[in-house]
N, C-alpha and C positions, 0 to 999 in steps of 0.2 A: 226137420230141423237141420239147418246147415250152419257150419262154422265159417267165419270170415277167414280166408286163408292168410291174409296179411297178419292177423293177430294169432291165429292158431299154430303157425309154424313154430316149432319148439324153441329155437333160439330167440326169435322175436317175442314170443310169449314171455320169456324170461326178462327181456329188455322192457317190455310193456309193464310187467309186474313190478320190476325194480323201480322204474321211473314213477309209476303210479304211487307206490308205497313211500318212496324217498324223495320225490321231487327232483329238482335239478341235481344232476350228477355228472362228474367229469368223466372223460374218456378212460382215464387210467383207473378210476374207481370202478367203473362198469366192467372193464376188462378183467380186473382182479376179482371182483365180486362174482362174476359169472364164469370165470375160468375159461375164457375163449381167447382166440388169437386176435391180434390187431386187425388183420385183414378181414376176418370173419365178422368182427364187430362193425368195422367200417362199412362193409357191404350191406349188412342188415340195417344199420342206421341210415344209409343212403336210401334204401327201399322205403323205410318209414318216413324219411324226409320228403321223398318224392310223392308220397301219399298224404302229405300234410298232417302227419301224426306226431312229428317231433320238430322242435326248434333247435337250432344249433347256434351256440354263442362261442365266439373265439375272442380271447383276450390275452393280455400278458399279465402274469402274476410273478412278482419278483424277477422281472426280465425274462421269464420263461413263458413260451406259448402254452395256453391252456384252452382246451375245447370242452364244453359242457353241453348237456342235452336236457331237454324238458319236454314232457308230453304237451301237445297242443290240446285245445278243447275237443277237437275232432278225435285225437288220439285217446283222450280220456273216455269219450263217448263210445268209441269202438271197443275199448277194453271192458267197460262196464256192460255193454251189450253182450260181449263174449261170456262174461261171468254169469249174466242172466241166463244165457242159453245153457251153460253148464248146470246151473241150479235147476232149471226147468227139466233138463235131462235126468238129473239125480232125483228130483221129486217124482218123476214118472216111474223110476225104478222102485221107489218106496211104496207105490200104490198097489 
């Protein structure tokens, strides 16, 4: 049984989990909710975007720039597969 390193990395796993549970989320909300630095968040989001796991939307809200993120179908599938792998691992421990 092997974990997908893209999803399994601890900070990205937090990002995947938050976006999966909450849907579209702004950069500021993610940074605050996860308690990580702007640079760290931006780096992980870029990795996820490069892997076609997250979409990035940039817009102006009340004349202020706002960036938000949402998991793509591929991102949701990878996250669900990761959860299934964890559940299989746990089920194996209970036997």
